[in-house]
C-alpha positions as CSV (number, residue, x, y, z in Angstrom):
1,M,5.4,4.2,2.3
2,L,2.6,4.6,5.0
3,R,5.1,6.2,7.3
4,R,3.1,9.4,8.0
5,F,-0.7,10.1,8.1
6,L,-1.5,10.8,4.4
7,V,-4.9,12.7,4.1
8,L,-6.9,11.0,1.2
9,V,-8.9,13.5,-0.9
10,L,-9.0,13.3,-4.7
11,I,-8.8,9.8,-6.3
12,G,-12.3,9.7,-7.8
13,G,-10.8,9.1,-11.3
14,V,-9.8,5.5,-9.9
15,M,-13.1,4.9,-8.8
16,T,-14.3,5.4,-12.4
17,F,-11.9,3.0,-13.8
18,Q,-14.3,0.2,-14.6
19,A,-16.8,2.5,-16.4
20,S,-14.2,3.4,-18.8
21,F,-14.4,-0.1,-20.3
22,A,-16.7,-1.8,-23.0
23,A,-18.2,-4.8,-21.2
24,D,-16.3,-7.0,-23.9
25,E,-13.1,-5.1,-23.1
26,F,-13.6,-5.5,-19.5
27,S,-13.9,-9.4,-19.7
28,K,-10.8,-9.4,-22.1
29,T,-8.8,-7.2,-19.8
30,N,-10.0,-9.3,-16.6
31,P,-10.4,-12.9,-17.2
32,D,-11.1,-15.2,-14.2
33,I,-7.8,-16.6,-13.8
34,K,-6.0,-17.0,-10.2
35,K,-8.0,-14.1,-8.6
36,Y,-8.3,-15.8,-5.6
37,E,-4.4,-16.3,-5.4
38,F,-3.6,-12.8,-6.5
39,A,-6.1,-11.5,-3.9
40,R,-4.4,-13.3,-1.1
41,S,-1.0,-12.1,-2.3
42,Y,-1.9,-8.7,-2.2
43,I,-3.7,-8.7,1.1
44,S,-0.5,-10.5,2.4
45,A,1.7,-7.5,1.1
46,L,-0.6,-5.2,2.8
47,E,0.6,-6.7,6.2
48,Y,4.1,-5.8,5.7
49,M,3.0,-2.3,4.7
50,K,1.2,-2.5,8.3
51,D,4.7,-3.2,9.7
52,I,6.1,-0.3,8.1
53,H,3.2,1.8,9.4
54,D,3.5,0.7,13.0
55,R,7.3,1.0,13.0
56,W,6.9,4.6,12.5
57,N,3.9,5.5,14.1
58,K,3.5,3.2,17.1
59,N,7.0,2.8,17.8
60,A,8.8,5.8,16.1
61,P,12.5,6.6,17.0
62,K,11.7,10.0,18.3
63,K,9.2,8.5,20.8
64,L,11.5,6.0,22.0
65,F,14.5,8.3,22.5
66,P,12.9,11.9,22.7
67,N,16.0,13.2,24.8
68,Q,18.9,11.0,23.1
69,K,19.4,12.2,19.8
70,L,22.3,10.0,18.5
71,K,20.4,7.0,19.7
72,M,17.3,8.3,17.8
73,I,19.3,8.7,14.5
74,L,20.8,5.4,15.0
75,A,17.1,3.8,15.5
76,T,16.1,5.9,12.4
77,L,18.6,4.2,10.4
78,N,17.9,0.7,11.6
79,D,13.8,1.2,11.0
80,L,14.7,2.4,7.5
81,A,16.8,-0.5,6.7
82,L,13.7,-2.7,7.9
83,D,11.4,-0.9,5.9
84,S,13.5,-1.8,2.7
85,S,13.6,-5.4,4.0
86,D,9.6,-5.3,4.0
87,L,9.4,-3.4,0.6
88,R,11.4,-6.2,-1.2
89,I,9.2,-8.8,0.4
90,I,5.9,-7.0,-1.0
91,K,7.8,-6.6,-4.4
92,H,8.4,-10.2,-4.3
93,Y,4.6,-11.1,-3.4
94,L,3.4,-9.3,-6.5
95,I,6.1,-9.6,-9.1
96,K,5.1,-12.9,-10.2
97,Y,1.8,-11.5,-11.5
98,L,3.7,-9.0,-14.1
99,T,3.5,-11.5,-16.5
100,A,-0.2,-12.8,-15.6
101,P,-2.6,-13.2,-18.6
102,N,-5.0,-10.9,-16.5
103,M,-4.1,-7.4,-17.8
104,L,-5.7,-5.8,-15.0
105,M,-3.9,-7.8,-12.5
106,R,-0.7,-7.1,-14.4
107,Q,-1.4,-3.2,-14.1
108,T,-1.9,-3.6,-10.3
109,S,1.1,-5.3,-9.5
110,E,3.2,-3.2,-11.8
111,I,1.8,-0.1,-9.6
112,V,2.8,-1.6,-6.4
113,V,6.3,-3.0,-7.6
114,K,7.2,0.4,-9.1
115,A,6.0,2.1,-5.7
116,A,7.9,-0.3,-3.6
117,A,11.1,0.3,-5.8
118,L,10.4,4.0,-5.4
119,E,10.4,3.8,-1.6
120,I,13.5,1.5,-1.5
121,G,15.3,4.2,-3.5
122,L,13.9,7.1,-1.2
123,N,15.1,5.1,1.8
124,D,18.7,4.7,0.6
125,E,18.8,8.4,0.1
126,E,17.3,9.0,3.5
127,K,19.6,6.7,5.3
128,E,22.7,8.8,3.8
129,L,21.0,12.1,4.9
130,W,20.7,10.7,8.5
131,Q,23.9,9.2,8.7
132,K,25.5,12.8,7.9
133,W,23.2,14.2,10.3
134,Y,24.5,11.7,12.9
135,D,28.1,12.5,12.3
136,L,27.6,16.0,12.5
137,N,25.9,15.7,16.0
138,N,28.6,13.1,17.2
139,A,31.3,15.9,16.1
140,G,29.3,18.8,17.8
141,Q,29.3,20.8,14.2
142,A,25.5,20.5,13.8
143,T,24.9,24.1,13.6
144,R,21.3,25.7,13.0
145,A,21.9,26.3,9.3
146,K,22.8,22.6,8.6
147,E,19.6,21.7,10.6
148,I,17.6,24.0,8.5
149,D,19.0,22.1,5.3
150,F,18.5,18.9,6.7
151,V,14.8,19.5,7.6
152,K,14.3,20.8,4.0
153,T,15.7,17.7,2.4
154,Q,13.4,15.6,4.4
155,H,10.4,17.4,3.5
156,F,11.3,16.9,-0.2
157,L,11.9,13.1,0.5
158,E,8.5,13.0,2.0
159,L,6.6,14.6,-0.8
160,R,8.2,12.0,-3.2
161,R,6.9,9.1,-0.6
162,K,3.5,10.9,-0.7
163,E,3.4,10.2,-4.6
164,A,3.9,6.4,-3.9
165,D,1.3,6.6,-1.2
166,K,-1.3,7.8,-3.5
167,D,-0.2,4.9,-6.1
168,I,-0.8,2.1,-3.5
169,I,-4.0,3.8,-3.2
170,Q,-4.7,3.3,-6.8
171,A,-3.6,-0.1,-6.9
172,S,-5.9,-1.2,-4.0
173,V,-9.1,0.2,-5.5
174,L,-7.7,-1.7,-8.9
175,M,-7.2,-4.9,-6.8
176,T,-10.8,-4.9,-6.1
177,K,-11.8,-4.5,-9.8
178,V,-9.9,-7.8,-10.4
179,L,-11.9,-9.7,-7.9
180,M,-15.5,-8.5,-10.0
181,S,-16.0,-11.7,-12.5
182,E,-15.8,-11.3,-16.2
183,K,-19.0,-13.4,-16.2
184,N,-21.0,-10.3,-15.1
185,E,-23.6,-9.4,-17.7
186,N,-22.8,-6.6,-20.1
187,G,-19.7,-5.8,-17.9
188,K,-22.1,-4.9,-15.1
189,G,-23.3,-6.8,-12.0
190,H,-21.9,-7.8,-8.5
191,L,-20.8,-11.2,-8.9
192,L,-17.2,-11.9,-7.8
193,A,-14.8,-14.5,-9.3
194,I,-14.0,-16.0,-5.8
195,T,-16.0,-18.9,-3.7
196,A,-17.6,-17.9,-0.4
197,Q,-15.1,-19.9,1.4
198,Q,-12.3,-18.0,-0.4
199,R,-13.8,-14.7,0.4
200,Q,-13.9,-15.7,4.0
201,K,-10.0,-16.6,4.1
202,L,-9.2,-13.3,2.7
203,L,-11.6,-11.4,5.3
204,D,-9.9,-13.4,7.9
205,K,-6.4,-12.5,6.5
206,L,-7.1,-8.7,6.5
207,D,-8.9,-9.0,9.9
208,S,-5.5,-10.7,11.3
209,F,-3.8,-7.2,10.9
210,G,-6.4,-4.9,9.8
211,S,-9.2,-5.2,12.2
212,D,-8.4,-1.8,13.5
213,T,-10.2,-0.7,10.4
214,L,-13.6,-1.2,9.7
215,D,-14.5,1.4,7.4
216,W,-15.8,0.7,4.1
217,G,-14.7,2.8,1.3
218,L,-12.3,5.8,0.8
219,K,-12.7,8.8,3.3
220,S,-11.2,12.0,3.8
221,G,-8.8,11.4,6.9
222,Q,-7.7,8.0,6.2
223,N,-3.9,7.3,5.9
224,T,-2.8,5.3,3.0
225,L,-3.2,1.5,4.9
226,E,-6.4,2.8,6.4
227,G,-7.7,3.8,2.8
228,S,-6.5,0.2,1.3
229,I,-7.9,-1.9,3.6
230,A,-11.3,0.1,3.8
231,V,-11.5,-0.4,-0.2
232,I,-10.8,-4.2,0.1
233,R,-13.1,-4.9,3.2
234,E,-15.9,-3.1,1.4
235,I,-15.9,-5.5,-1.7
236,L,-15.7,-8.5,0.7
237,E,-17.9,-7.9,3.3
238,D,-21.0,-6.0,1.1
239,S,-23.8,-8.9,0.8
240,L,-24.6,-7.1,-2.3
241,W,-21.5,-8.6,-4.0
242,I,-22.3,-12.4,-4.4
243,S,-19.7,-15.2,-4.5
244,I,-19.3,-17.2,-8.0
245,D,-20.5,-20.2,-6.0
246,E,-23.7,-18.6,-4.8
247,K,-25.0,-17.5,-8.1
């Protein structure tokens, strides 16, 4: 999850999610129950996604050990294990909302929990792949043909990771829908179901690890983490959206 630079292009269908609901249905699906707590949990989960992202982009094993193949492989195995630990924490933050009375909250949480579980499984597969590659290199049996097979398998795993990344973007968009209050007239309006103080606390939490991403909304060229932060930042920072205690 978030390990490579995923270019965001087609997620328009997610953005029209709210429009597909009648006003009364949106209120029933998205009642104003524990929305601040949910948003805080979601943003906390994003912080662990940031750790995964930095692990592979700022401190990647290939950068740390460019000319030491065996050390690079061992570092990769270690980072995959750390990724899985972070992913389990991400699941922990959101799994408690799978039985929430807010159905939209449930849907958002389910997407993240499933994506994290998929990533953990892919990490296990990739660890096995790298371990075999380590053994071959250590034994001096890493032929060109075996290297080609190794790279092909890696590519296949990466394609599956990108599907999980797309799911995280969808979940981040849906999380912003959760923040919309059921009190918006006719299902339309710009009222948030959090207070001004809660809103600032969420922004402070987001800034604590996402201050490098100041964009609003999804744009081509963002990676998954940047897109998620930008989507959430837009609804929290835009003065068009009114906190519930400022109505």
